[in-house]
C-alpha positions in Angstrom: 0.0 -0.1 0.1 1.3 3.7 -1.0 1.0 6.0 2.3 -1.9 7.7 0.4 -3.8 4.5 0.6 -3.4 3.4 3.8 -5.1 6.6 5.5 -7.9 6.7 2.9 -8.8 3.2 4.0 -8.9 4.1 7.6 -10.9 7.3 6.5 -13.3 4.8 5.0 -13.7 2.7 8.1 -14.2 5.8 9.8 -17.1 6.5 8.0 -18.6 3.5 8.6 -18.1 3.5 11.6 -19.9 7.0 11.9 -22.8 5.4 9.9 -22.9 2.7 12.1 -22.9 4.7 15.5 -26.2 7.1 13.7 -28.0 4.3 12.7 -27.3 1.6 14.8 -30.9 0.0 15.4 -31.3 0.3 11.5 -28.0 -1.8 11.2 -29.1 -4.8 13.8 -32.7 -4.9 12.5 -31.0 -5.5 8.6 -28.9 -7.9 10.3 -31.4 -10.0 12.0 -33.6 -10.0 9.0 -30.8 -11.3 7.1 -30.5 -14.3 9.3 -34.2 -15.8 8.1 -33.4 -16.4 4.4 -29.4 -17.5 5.6 -31.2 -19.5 7.8 -33.5 -21.1 5.8 -30.7 -22.1 3.3 -28.5 -23.4 5.8 -31.0 -25.7 7.2 -30.7 -27.0 3.7 -26.8 -27.8 3.6 -26.4 -31.5 3.8 -23.2 -33.5 5.1 -21.4 -35.5 2.6 -19.6 -38.3 4.8 -18.4 -40.2 1.9 -14.7 -39.9 0.7 -15.8 -40.5 -2.7 -17.3 -37.1 -3.1 -14.1 -35.7 -2.4 -13.5 -36.0 -6.3 -14.7 -33.6 -8.7 -17.6 -34.9 -10.8 -15.7 -34.5 -14.2 -12.5 -36.3 -13.3 -12.5 -40.0 -15.6 -12.9 -42.7 -12.6 -16.1 -40.6 -11.3 -17.4 -40.5 -14.8 -16.7 -44.1 -15.6 -18.4 -45.0 -12.1 -21.6 -42.9 -12.8 -22.1 -44.7 -16.2 -21.6 -48.1 -14.4 -24.3 -47.4 -11.9 -26.9 -46.6 -14.5 -26.5 -50.3 -15.8 -25.0 -52.5 -12.7 -28.0 -54.4 -10.7 -25.9 -54.6 -7.7 -24.2 -51.6 -7.2 -25.1 -50.8 -3.6 -25.8 -53.4 -0.9 -27.0 -54.5 2.9 -25.2 -57.2 4.5 -27.3 -59.0 6.8 -25.1 -61.0 9.3 -27.7 -63.7 11.0 -25.5 -65.3 14.1 -25.0 -69.2 14.3 -25.4 -69.7 17.7 -28.0 -71.8 17.0 -27.2 -72.9 13.4 -30.7 -75.0 12.3 -32.2 -71.9 13.5 -29.9 -69.3 11.8 -30.1 -71.2 8.4 -34.2 -71.0 8.9 -34.0 -67.5 9.0 -32.0 -66.7 6.7 -34.0 -68.9 4.0 -37.1 -67.3 5.1 -35.5 -63.8 4.7 -34.5 -64.2 1.4 -37.6 -65.2 0.6 -39.2 -62.2 1.6 -36.4 -59.9 0.1 -36.8 -61.4 -3.3 -40.5 -59.9 -2.7 -39.5 -56.7 -3.0 -39.3 -55.2 -6.4 -36.9 -52.8 -5.3 -34.2 -55.4 -4.8 -32.1 -56.5 -7.6 -30.9 -59.6 -6.1 -30.0 -61.8 -3.3 -26.2 -63.1 -2.5 -25.0 -65.2 0.1 -26.8 -68.5 -0.2 -26.9 -70.3 -3.2 -28.9 -73.8 -4.3 -26.1 -76.3 -4.1 -28.8 -78.7 -5.1 -29.7 -77.2 -8.1 -26.2 -77.1 -9.3 -25.4 -80.7 -8.2 -28.3 -82.1 -10.5 -26.8 -80.0 -13.3 -23.4 -80.7 -12.8 -22.4 -82.5 -15.9 -23.4 -79.3 -17.9 -20.5 -77.6 -16.0 -17.9 -80.2 -16.9 -15.2 -79.3 -19.3 -16.1 -81.3 -22.2 -12.8 -82.8 -22.3 -13.1 -84.1 -18.7 -16.5 -85.6 -19.7 -14.9 -87.3 -23.0 -12.0 -88.4 -20.3 -14.7 -89.8 -17.9 -16.7 -91.6 -21.1 -13.7 -93.3 -22.1 -12.3 -94.6 -18.8 -16.4 -95.7 -18.2 -16.1 -97.5 -21.3 -12.4 -99.2 -20.7 -13.5 -100.4 -17.4 -16.5 -102.0 -18.4 -14.7 -103.9 -21.6 -12.3 -105.4 -19.1 -14.9 -106.7 -17.2 -16.7 -108.1 -20.0 -13.3 -109.8 -21.5 -13.0 -111.5 -18.2 -16.3 -113.0 -18.1 -18.5 -114.7 -19.8 -21.4 -113.0 -21.7 -22.8 -109.8 -20.1 -22.0 -110.8 -16.5 -19.5 -108.3 -15.1 -19.3 -110.5 -12.2 -17.8 -107.1 -10.1 -18.6 -109.0 -6.6 -15.9 -111.4 -7.2 -12.9 -109.3 -6.8 -12.4 -106.6 -4.5 -9.8 -104.6 -6.9 -12.5 -104.6 -9.3 -15.4 -103.1 -6.8 -13.1 -100.7 -5.7 -12.4 -98.9 -9.6 -16.1 -99.5 -10.2 -16.9 -97.3 -7.1 -14.2 -94.9 -7.8 -15.7 -94.2 -11.5 -19.0 -93.9 -10.3 -17.8 -91.4 -7.3 -16.4 -89.8 -10.2 -19.1 -88.9 -11.8 -20.8 -86.9 -8.7 -18.4 -84.7 -7.2 -20.9 -82.4 -6.1 -19.7 -79.6 -4.1 -15.7 -80.7 -5.0 -16.8 -80.1 -8.6 -18.9 -76.7 -8.5 -16.4 -75.3 -5.8 -20.0 -74.0 -4.4 -21.0 -73.9 -0.6 -25.0 -73.3 0.5 -23.9 -70.2 2.5 -21.2 -67.6 3.0 -19.9 -67.7 6.4 -17.5 -65.5 8.5 -14.0 -67.6 8.9 -14.9 -68.0 12.7 -18.2 -69.6 12.1 -19.9 -66.7 14.3 -22.6 -65.3 11.3 -24.0 -66.2 8.0 -23.8 -63.6 5.7 -26.8 -62.7 2.8 -26.7 -59.6 0.6 -29.6 -57.5 -0.5 -28.4 -55.7 -3.7 -30.2 -52.4 -5.0 -29.3 -50.7 -8.4 -29.4 -47.1 -6.6 -26.0 -44.7 -5.4 -25.1 -45.0 -2.3 -23.9 -41.4 -2.4 -28.4 -40.8 -2.5 -28.9 -41.1 0.9 -32.5 -40.5 0.8 -32.2 -43.8 -1.3 -30.0 -45.2 1.2 -32.2 -44.8 4.0 -35.3 -46.1 2.4 -33.7 -49.2 1.3 -31.8 -49.9 4.3 -35.7 -49.6 6.1 -37.0 -52.0 4.0 -34.7 -54.5 4.5 -34.7 -53.9 8.5 -38.5 -53.7 8.0 -38.5 -57.6 6.9 -35.9 -58.7 9.5 -38.2 -57.0 12.3 -41.4 -59.0 10.9 -39.9 -62.3 11.0 -38.6 -61.8 14.3 -42.3 -61.6 16.0 -41.6 -63.9 18.7 -43.6 -67.0 16.9 -42.2 -67.6 13.5 -38.3 -66.4 15.1 -37.5 -65.1 18.2 -37.3 -61.5 19.0 -33.7 -61.8 20.5 -32.2 -63.5 17.4 -29.1 -61.8 16.5 -29.4 -59.7 13.0 -26.0 -57.1 12.3 -26.2 -55.2 9.4 -22.9 -54.2 7.2 -22.3 -53.1 3.5 -22.1 -49.9 1.6 -25.3 -48.6 2.1 -25.8 -49.1 6.2 -22.4 -47.8 6.5 -23.0 -44.5 4.4 -26.1 -43.7 6.1 -25.0 -44.6 9.3 -21.3 -42.5 9.0 -23.5 -39.5 7.8 -26.1 -39.6 10.5 -22.9 -39.9 13.1 -20.9 -37.6 11.5 -23.7 -34.6 11.7 -24.8 -35.7 15.0 -21.1 -35.6 16.0 -20.4 -32.1 14.6 -23.8 -30.8 15.5 -22.6 -31.7 19.4 -19.2 -30.2 19.1 -20.0 -27.2 17.4 -22.8 -26.4 20.1 -20.4 -27.5 22.8 -17.6 -25.6 21.2 -19.6 -22.3 20.3 -21.2 -22.3 24.0 -17.5 -22.6 26.0 -16.3 -20.1 23.9 -19.4 -17.7 24.6 -19.0 -18.6 28.3 -15.2 -18.2 28.4 -15.2 -14.9 27.0 -17.7 -13.7 29.6 -15.7 -15.5 32.3 -12.7 -13.4 31.2 -14.5 -9.9 30.1 -16.9 -10.2 33.7 -19.5 -8.4 31.2 -22.8 -10.5 30.6 -23.8 -8.5 28.0 -20.8 -9.8 26.2 -22.8 -12.7 25.4 -24.8 -10.7 23.1 -22.2 -8.3 21.8 -20.2 -11.3 20.6 -22.6 -14.6 19.9 -24.9 -12.1 17.7 -22.5 -10.9 15.2 -20.8 -14.7 15.2 -23.8 -16.1 14.9 -25.0 -14.2 11.7 -21.0 -14.7 10.4 -21.9 -18.1 10.7 -25.3 -18.5 9.2 -24.3 -15.9 6.5 -20.8 -18.2 5.6 -24.0 -21.5 5.5 -25.8 -19.9 3.1 -22.8 -19.3 0.8 -21.9 -22.8 1.2 -25.4 -24.0 0.1 -25.2 -21.7 -2.6 -22.1 -21.8 -3.9 -21.2 -25.9 -3.1 -24.5 -27.6 -2.0 -23.1 -29.6 1.1 -20.0 -29.8 3.4 -17.8 -32.6 2.8 -16.1 -35.0 5.6 -13.6 -32.2 5.9 -15.3 -28.5 5.3 -17.9 -30.5 8.0 -15.7 -29.4 10.8 -15.8 -25.2 9.6 -17.9 -24.6 12.6 -15.5 -25.0 14.8 -12.9 -23.4 12.9 -15.2 -20.3 11.7 -16.4 -19.7 15.4 -12.8 -19.9 16.9 -11.6 -17.5 14.1 -14.5 -15.3 13.7 -15.0 -14.5 17.3 -11.3 -13.1 17.5 -12.6 -10.3 15.6 -15.4 -9.5 18.4 -12.7 -9.9 21.1 -10.2 -7.4 19.9 -13.1 -4.9 19.2 -14.6 -5.6 22.5 -11.3 -5.0 24.3 -10.2 -2.2 22.6 -13.3 -0.5 22.8 -13.2 -0.5 26.6 -9.9 1.0 26.0 -10.7 3.7 24.4 -13.7 4.3 26.7 -11.4 4.0 30.0 -9.4 6.4 28.0 -12.2 8.9 27.9 -13.2 9.1 24.4 -17.2 9.6 24.0 -19.1 7.1 22.6 -19.5 8.3 19.0 -15.9 9.3 18.7 -15.1 5.8 20.1 -17.0 4.0 17.8 -15.5 5.7 15.0 -11.7 4.9 16.1 -12.5 1.9 17.1 -13.6 0.7 13.3 -10.9 2.5 11.7 -7.9 1.4 14.1 -8.6 -1.9 15.1 -10.8 -2.8 12.2 -7.9 -1.7 10.0 -6.5 -4.5 11.9 -8.7 -6.8 11.7 -9.1 -6.1 8.2 -5.7 -7.0 7.6 -5.8 -10.2 9.4 -8.9 -11.3 7.8 -7.6 -10.5 4.0 -4.2 -12.5 5.3 -6.1 -15.3 6.3 -8.5 -15.6 3.5 -5.5 -15.5 0.9 -4.5 -18.5 3.3 -7.7 -20.4 2.5 -7.3 -19.1 -1.3 -4.8 -21.0 -1.9 -6.1 -24.1 -0.2 -9.4 -23.5 -2.5 -6.8 -23.6 -5.7 -6.3 -27.5 -5.0 -6.8 -30.1 -6.8 -8.3 -32.5 -4.1 -12.1 -31.4 -3.4 -12.2 -32.0 -0.3 -9.5 -29.2 0.6 -10.7 -26.7 -2.1 -14.5 -26.7 -1.0 -13.2 -26.3 2.7 -10.7 -23.1 1.1 -13.4 -21.7 -0.5 -16.1 -21.9 1.9 -13.4 -21.0 4.7 -12.0 -17.6 3.2 -15.5 -16.2 2.3 -16.9 -17.1 5.5 -14.0 -15.3 7.5 -15.0 -12.3 5.2 -18.6 -12.4 5.9 -17.6 -12.9 9.8 -16.0 -9.3 9.9 -18.3 -7.9 7.7 -21.3 -9.1 10.2 -19.0 -8.2 13.1 -17.8 -4.9 11.8 -21.0 -3.9 11.3 -22.9 -5.9 14.2 -20.6 -5.3 17.2 -20.6 -1.5 17.1 -24.4 -1.1 16.3 -24.9 -3.4 19.4 -22.4 -0.9 21.3 -24.3 1.7 20.9 -27.6 0.5 21.3 -26.5 -1.1 24.7 -24.8 2.0 25.9 -27.9 3.9 25.6 -29.9 1.5 27.5 -27.4 0.6 30.0 -24.3 2.5 29.9 -21.4 0.1 30.6 -19.2 0.6 33.6 -16.0 1.6 33.0 -12.9 1.7 35.2 -11.3 5.1 35.5 -7.6 4.0 34.5 -5.4 6.4 33.2 -2.7 5.4 30.8 -0.2 5.6 33.5 -1.9 3.9 36.2 -1.3 0.6 34.1 1.9 -0.5 34.8 3.9 -1.9 31.5 4.4 -6.0 31.5 8.2 -5.6 31.4 9.8 -8.7 31.4 13.5 -9.1 32.9 15.9 -9.4 30.1 17.0 -12.8 31.3 13.9 -14.3 31.0 13.4 -12.4 27.8 16.7 -14.1 26.2 15.3 -17.7 27.3 11.9 -17.1 25.3 14.1 -15.3 22.4 16.6 -18.4 22.1 14.0 -21.5 23.4 11.5 -21.1 20.5 14.0 -21.3 17.5 15.7 -24.5 19.3 12.2 -26.0 20.0 11.7 -25.4 15.8 15.4 -26.7 15.2 14.1 -29.9 17.1 11.1 -30.0 15.2 12.5 -29.7 12.1 14.9 -32.5 12.9 12.3 -34.8 13.7 10.3 -34.3 10.4 13.6 -34.5 8.9 14.3 -38.2 10.6 10.5 -39.2 9.8 9.7 -39.1 13.6 6.6 -37.4 12.9 4.9 -39.4 10.1 1.9 -39.0 7.9 -0.4 -41.6 8.4 -1.6 -42.8 5.0 -4.7 -44.7 6.4 -7.6 -43.4 4.5 -10.1 -45.1 6.7 -9.7 -42.4 9.4 -12.1 -40.9 6.9 -14.7 -43.2 7.6 -16.9 -43.0 10.5 -17.0 -44.8 13.7 -20.7 -46.1 13.4 -21.4 -49.8 14.2 -22.1 -50.5 10.3 -18.4 -49.7 9.5 -17.3 -51.0 12.5 -19.3 -54.3 11.6 -18.1 -54.0 7.8 -14.3 -54.0 8.8 -15.0 -57.2 10.7 -16.5 -58.7 8.0 -14.1 -57.6 5.5 -11.2 -59.5 7.3 -13.5 -62.5 8.1 -14.7 -63.2 4.5 -11.5 -61.5 2.8 -9.8 -63.4 -0.3 -9.9 -62.3 -4.0 -11.6 -58.7 -4.0 -13.5 -56.8 -6.6 -10.9 -54.1 -7.6 -13.3 -52.7 -10.5 -16.5 -53.4 -11.8 -16.9 -53.0 -16.0 -20.1 -52.5 -17.9 -19.4 -53.7 -21.5 -22.2 -52.5 -23.5 -21.5 -55.1 -26.4 -21.2 -58.9 -25.1 -19.4 -59.7 -28.5 -16.4 -57.6 -26.7 -16.2 -60.1 -23.7 -13.1 -61.9 -24.7 -11.6 -58.8 -25.8 -11.9 -57.2 -22.3 -10.0 -60.4 -21.0 -7.4 -59.8 -23.5 -6.9 -56.0 -23.1 -6.1 -56.7 -19.2 -3.9 -59.0 -20.3 -1.8 -57.3 -22.6 -1.7 -54.4 -19.7 -0.3 -57.2 -17.6 2.6 -58.1 -20.0 3.2 -54.9 -20.4 4.0 -53.8 -17.1 5.6 -57.1 -15.8 7.7 -56.2 -19.1 8.7 -53.1 -17.2 8.9 -54.7 -13.9 6.0 -52.9 -12.5 3.2 -54.6 -10.0 0.1 -56.0 -11.6 -2.7 -56.9 -9.1 -5.5 -58.3 -11.1 -5.3 -61.7 -10.7 -9.1 -63.0 -12.3 -11.2 -61.6 -14.6 -14.8 -62.9 -14.0 -17.3 -62.9 -17.0 -20.4 -64.3 -17.1 -19.4 -66.9 -19.2 -17.4 -68.0 -16.2 -20.9 -68.9 -14.5 -23.2 -69.6 -17.4 -22.0 -71.7 -20.1 -23.5 -70.8 -23.2 -26.1 -72.8 -25.4 -23.8 -74.3 -27.6 -21.5 -75.5 -25.1 -24.9 -77.2 -23.1 -25.7 -79.0 -26.1 -22.1 -80.8 -26.4 -22.3 -81.0 -23.0 -25.3 -82.7 -23.0 -25.0 -85.1 -25.7 -21.6 -86.2 -23.9 -23.6 -86.9 -20.7 -25.9 -89.1 -22.6 -22.9 -91.3 -24.0 -21.6 -91.5 -20.3 -24.9 -92.8 -19.5 -25.0 -95.3 -22.1 -22.0 -96.9 -20.3 -23.2 -96.6 -17.1 -26.0 -98.8 -18.4 -24.2 -101.6 -19.3 -23.4 -101.8 -15.8 -25.5 -105.0 -13.9 -27.0 -103.5 -10.6 -28.0 -106.8 -9.6 -23.9 -107.4 -9.2 -23.3 -104.4 -7.2 -23.6 -103.6 -3.5 -26.3 -101.0 -2.0 -23.8 -98.6 -1.9 -22.8 -99.5 -5.5 -26.3 -99.5 -6.7 -26.9 -95.9 -4.9 -24.0 -94.3 -6.8 -25.1 -95.6 -10.0 -28.8 -94.6 -9.7 -27.3 -91.5 -8.8 -25.3 -91.5 -12.1 -28.1 -92.0 -14.2 -30.4 -89.3 -12.4 -27.3 -86.9 -13.2 -27.3 -88.2 -16.8 -31.4 -87.6 -17.2 -31.1 -84.0 -15.7 -28.0 -82.5 -18.0 -30.5 -81.1 -19.9 -29.8 -77.5 -21.5 -31.3 -74.7 -19.3 -31.5 -70.8 -19.9 -29.9 -67.8 -18.6 -33.3 -67.2 -16.3 -33.4 -70.2 -14.9 -29.8 -70.1 -13.2 -30.2 -69.1 -9.4 -29.8 -65.3 -9.0 -27.1 -65.5 -6.0 -24.7 -66.9 -8.6 -25.4 -64.9 -11.8 -27.4 -61.5 -10.7 -24.3 -59.4 -10.2 -23.3 -60.2 -13.5 -26.2 -58.8 -15.3 -27.2 -55.2 -16.3 -30.5 -53.6 -14.8 -31.5 -52.5 -18.0 -30.5 -56.0 -20.4 -27.8 -54.0 -22.1 -24.4 -55.8 -22.2 -23.1 -57.3 -19.3 -21.3 -56.7 -16.2 -17.3 -57.9 -15.7 -15.8 -58.1 -12.2 -11.9 -57.2 -12.2 -10.6 -59.2 -9.1 -7.2 -58.7 -7.5 -5.5 -60.5 -4.4 -6.7 -59.4 -0.9 -4.1 -56.5 0.0 -4.1 -53.8 2.8 -6.2 -51.6 1.0 -6.0 -48.9 4.2 -2.4 -48.5 2.8 -2.4 -45.6 0.7 0.3 -46.7 -1.7 -1.5 -49.6 -2.4 -4.4 -47.5 -3.6 -2.3 -45.3 -5.5 -0.8 -48.1 -7.2 -3.6 -49.5 -8.2 -5.1 -45.9 -9.4 -2.0 -46.2 -11.8 -3.0 -49.5 -13.2 -6.4 -48.5 -13.6 -5.6 -45.8 -15.6 -3.6 -47.8 -17.7 -6.4 -50.3 -18.2 -8.6 -47.9 -19.0 -6.6 -46.6 -21.5 -6.0 -49.8 -22.9 -9.5 -50.5 -23.4 -10.0 -46.8 -25.2 -7.1 -47.9 -27.7 -8.2 -51.4 -28.3 -11.4 -49.7 -29.1 -13.5 -51.7 -26.6 -16.2 -49.8 -24.7 -16.1 -51.0 -20.9 -16.3 -48.2 -18.3 -15.0 -48.9 -15.1 -16.3 -48.8 -11.5 -13.6 -48.8 -8.9 -13.9 -47.0 -5.5 -10.2 -47.7 -4.8 -9.4 -46.0 -8.0 -11.0 -43.1 -6.9 -9.3 -43.5 -3.6 -6.1 -43.7 -5.4 -6.6 -40.7 -7.1 -7.7 -38.7 -4.4 -4.4 -39.5 -2.6 -2.2 -38.5 -5.4 -3.9 -35.1 -5.5 -3.5 -34.5 -1.7 0.3 -35.6 -2.2 0.6 -33.2 -4.9 -1.7 -30.5 -2.8 0.6 -31.1 0.3 3.6 -29.3 -1.4 1.6 -26.9 -3.4 -0.3 -25.8 -0.2 2.8 -25.2 1.8 4.6 -22.9 -0.4 1.3 -21.4 -1.8 0.5 -20.6 1.7 3.8 -19.0 2.6 4.2 -16.8 -0.4 0.1 -15.9 -0.1 0.7 -15.0 3.5 4.1 -12.7 2.8 2.6 -11.0 -0.2 -0.3 -10.3 2.0 1.7 -9.0 4.6 4.4 -7.0 2.4 1.1 -5.4 1.3 0.0 -4.3 4.4 3.2 -3.3 6.3 5.0 -2.2 2.8 8.0 -3.2 4.7 9.9 -6.9 3.5 11.4 -6.9 6.8 8.6 -6.5 8.8 6.4 -9.0 6.6 9.4 -11.9 6.9 9.5 -10.7 10.7 6.0 -11.8 11.3 5.7 -14.7 8.7 8.6 -16.3 10.6 7.2 -16.1 14.5 4.3 -18.2 12.8 6.5 -20.4 10.8 8.8 -20.9 14.0 5.4 -22.1 15.8 4.6 -24.3 12.7 7.9 -26.5 12.6 8.0 -26.9 16.6 4.6 -28.1 16.6 6.4 -31.4 15.5 8.1 -31.4 18.7 4.5 -31.9 20.5 3.5 -34.1 17.8 6.1 -36.1 18.5 6.0 -36.0 22.4 1.9 -36.6 21.9 2.2 -39.5 19.7 0.0 -37.6 17.5 0.1 -38.3 13.3 -0.7 -35.9 10.4 -3.7 -37.5 8.2 -6.1 -36.7 5.7 -8.2 -34.5 7.9 -6.2 -32.9 10.5 -3.9 -31.7 7.8 -6.3 -29.0 7.0 -5.7 -27.2 10.3 -2.1 -26.2 9.4 -3.5 -23.3 7.5 -5.5 -22.5 10.2 -3.0 -22.8 12.6 -1.3 -20.3 10.7 -4.4 -17.9 10.5 -4.7 -18.2 14.1 -1.2 -17.1 15.0 -0.7 -14.6 12.3 -3.8 -12.5 13.7 -1.8 -12.7 17.1 1.8 -11.4 15.0 -0.1 -9.0 13.2 -2.1 -7.2 15.9 1.7 -7.2 18.0 3.3 -5.7 15.1 0.2 -3.0 14.6 0.3 -1.8 18.4 4.2 -1.8 18.1 4.4 0.3 14.9 1.7 2.3 16.7 3.6 2.8 20.2 6.7 3.5 18.7 10.4 1.8 19.8 10.5 0.8 24.1 6.7 0.2 23.7 6.4 -3.5 23.9 5.8 -3.4 27.5 2.8 -1.4 26.7 2.3 -3.6 23.8 2.2 -6.8 25.7 -0.4 -5.1 28.4 -2.6 -4.6 26.1 -2.6 -7.4 23.7 -1.6 -10.4 25.7 -5.2 -10.8 27.4 -7.0 -10.3 23.9 -4.4 -13.1 22.2 -5.0 -15.3 24.9 -8.5 -15.0 24.6 -8.3 -15.1 20.9 -6.2 -18.4 21.3 -8.0 -19.9 24.0 -11.4 -19.7 21.7 -10.1 -21.5 18.8 -8.9 -24.1 21.4 -12.2 -24.5 22.7 -13.9 -24.5 19.5 -11.7 -27.4 18.4 -11.0 -29.2 21.4 -14.7 -29.7 21.5 -14.2 -32.4 18.3 -12.6 -34.4 21.1 -16.3 -35.4 22.3 -16.4 -36.9 18.7 -16.8 -40.5 17.5 -14.8 -39.7 14.4 -11.6 -40.8 14.5 -10.6 -38.2 12.3 -12.3 -35.4 14.1 -10.8 -36.2 17.2 -7.3 -36.4 15.3 -7.8 -32.9 14.6 -8.8 -31.6 17.6 -5.4 -33.2 19.1 -3.5 -31.6 16.3 -5.0 -28.0 16.7 -4.6 -27.9 20.6 -0.9 -28.6 19.8 -0.7 -26.2 17.1 -2.5 -23.5 18.7 -0.2 -23.7 21.9 3.3 -23.9 20.0 1.8 -21.0 17.2 0.6 -18.7 20.3 4.1 -19.2 22.3 5.8 -18.2 19.0 3.7 -14.9 18.3 2.4 -13.9 21.3 5.3 -14.7 23.6 8.5 -14.8 21.2 7.7 -12.6 18.9 7.3 -9.6 21.2 10.6 -10.8 22.7 12.4 -10.4 19.8 10.7 -6.7 19.1 11.8 -5.7 22.6 15.2 -7.2 21.9 15.7 -5.3 18.5 14.5 -1.8 20.7 17.1 -2.0 22.9 20.2 -2.9 20.3 19.1 0.2 18.6 18.7 2.3 22.0 22.2 0.8 23.0 23.1 2.1 19.5 22.1 5.5 19.7 23.7 5.8 23.3 27.0 4.6 22.1 
C-alpha cells in the first residue's frame, strides 16, 4: 500500500463507524432480518460423509463410475449377518429372509446363499468337455475289461474286491458335487459366528435418501420375521455393507458435528463472559458471530451445495477464528472508553484503527484459505473456498453488528468503565534474562521439530479409513471384510456389447504383460465374466450329448452285481445324466449370476478381481489407480467400450492429489501470506518478521506431535493453515500496536494485546477441543493437532515475537547511546 491509500482506508472505515453509530438500530434490524433467508439456506445444507464425494464429478474415474451405476444391478448393498449360535435356526431365518426380500421389487438380487442342489443336479453341464470325454473313455475301458473276464454280459463285479473298488471310484467320479462346483450353500465368516446374506440395490450409495429407504426396507423384513412366533425376537441380526455404512456414517458425522459445534460455541461464549466479566458480552459476541456463521453456511449451500468430511468441521474453525474479531473489538472499545473518548468518537476510532488491523488479518487469513481453494483435492478446495469467504463474511457481520450493539447497549444501560488513566496501568516488563531465554528457546524448539520431521519421527498416517466414520455398521463391516477376505473386486466393468467380452480379458492381459515387462506390479488375478458361470447354449448342447454317451456306458453296468452303496451311486449317476438338459439364463439361481447382469438388459457386467491386500495403505491404492488408468487407456486404444467402477481407483486418485497439493499448499501458503503482509506493512523486513514468528511455531509443532504420539493424516492436515491463520492474527496485532507505540513500547503492547491474544487463541482451542467429544477418529485427530498447533503458534507469535521486538528496541537504543 502507498502512504496515500493507508489513511484513505482508515478514513473509509471511520466513515463506516460513524454510519453504524448513527443508524445502529437500523443496522441491527437488517442483520437480524438477514438471518431468515440465511437460516433457511443453512438448514438445507447437507453433510456428505463419503470420501467418494471428494473427487470432482468431471474426473474420469467418477464419470465411469456413474456410467456403470446406471446399468449395474448390484451397485449398492446391505449385508445381513445372522448369528449362528443356533445353526439350524440361523439357516431357517436366512431362507425366510431371502424369500421375503425376493418379493421386494426394489431389490435387484440376493447373495450369500446358493441353491447347491440345483447345481449338483446339473453338474455335468458345467464339466469341461475334455473331462467328460475322459470320463466316458475310462468307463468304457473299465466295463470292456470286465466283459473280457467274464462270460456273456455278467460283469461279476462282486467277485474281485479290486474291481469293486475301481467301479466305485468311477461312479463316485461322476457325482463330485460341491468339490467339482466349488460352491457352498451359505457364505459364513471364518470364525463361524455369522451367516452373511446380501441384498443388492441398483441405486447409488451416495444418494442418502435412497440409502435410508433401502436399509429401512431390509430392517423391516427382519423385524417382521422376529415376531416371537416364527423366530425369536432376540435372534441377533446385524447389518453392514455400502448402504448402512454410508447412512450411519452420515448420521454419526452430523451428530458429532452438531454436538461439538454447540459445545464449542457455548464454551467460547462462556469463556469470554468469564474473562471480560461482562454478561452483555454474550450478545455482543454471539450475535455477530452467529450472523457470520449463518451467512457462511448460506454461501456454502449456494456455491457448493454441501459440506464434505473436511469442511464439515468449519463451524468449529469459524467459531474460533470469527470470534477473534469481536474479542479484539470489545477489548479495544473498553480501552478507548476508559481513555475518556465519547461513545461516537470511540466507535469511529474503533472501526478505523482496530477494524483496519482486523481487515488486514482477515485478508491474510482469507488469502491462506484461497490458496487451499486452488487445490486439486476437492475436500481441500471446498474447505478453502467456504473458509475464505466465511472469514470475510464474519468480519463484515462483526464490524457492523458489534459497534451497533455497543451503541444500543450504551444507550439502554451504559457499560461501567474503570477510570484507569494510561499511567495507572503498569507496563508488563520482562526481565532481560527471561527475555533472552524466550528468544532462544523457540528457535531451539523449531530446530528440534525440523530434526524430527527430517528423521521421519513425525509421520503422515496414510490410513484412509480415518476418513470413514465410527458407526456400528462401519466397525462391523471391517470385521466382515477381514472374516470374508480373499479375492476382492478391484473394479466392475460395464460392457455394452457382449461380443467385446473376450476382448476385455485380452486387453487386461496385454496390460499385465506390458507392466510385467517394465518390472511394475499388476494386481489383477481374475476377470470374471458371464461365461464363467453360465455355459453358452452351444457348450451346454455338446455337454448334454456327452452326458448321454456317459449314461449309455453306465447302463451297461448290471445293478444286481453291485452292493447297496454301488447301486446307490449308479442310480445317482443315471439321475445326473437325465438332469443334464440345457437350461436358460433365467433358470439359473440369481445369487450366482445376478451380479453379472445389467438392470436394463444392455450388455454385461465384468468383475475384475485382485488378491487381498491392505487397501487401507494409500500406497496400495495409489498403485492401483495407476493400473486402473492404464487399463482404461488400453480399452480406449483397443476400441473396447468398458467403463470401470472402482472405488479404490477414486481413492487412489484422491491421495495422489493430496500428495501433490501438500507441496503446493505449503509453498503457496507461505508466498500468499508474505505477499499480503508485504502489501499491508510495506516493509519486507516487517513481513518476514511476522511470517517467521508463525513458521517457527508451525515447525515447533512437530515436537508436540512427537511427544503426544499424534500423526498427521488426511483430515487434520487441513488444520495446519488454520494454525497459521490464528497465529497470524496474533502477530499482526502485536506488530501493529508496536508500530503505533513506537520503539520501546513492547511493555505497553504486551499489556494491551496479551489478554486479547490469549482469549483469541483460547477460543480457538475450545472450538477445536470440542471435537474430542466426537466418535469419528479423524475428527478427534483434528482436535489433538489443533490443541498442539494453537499452543505452539501462540507461544511463537504472542510470547516469542514481542520478545524479539523488545530485543531489537534494546539494541537500537544501545546503538543510539553508543
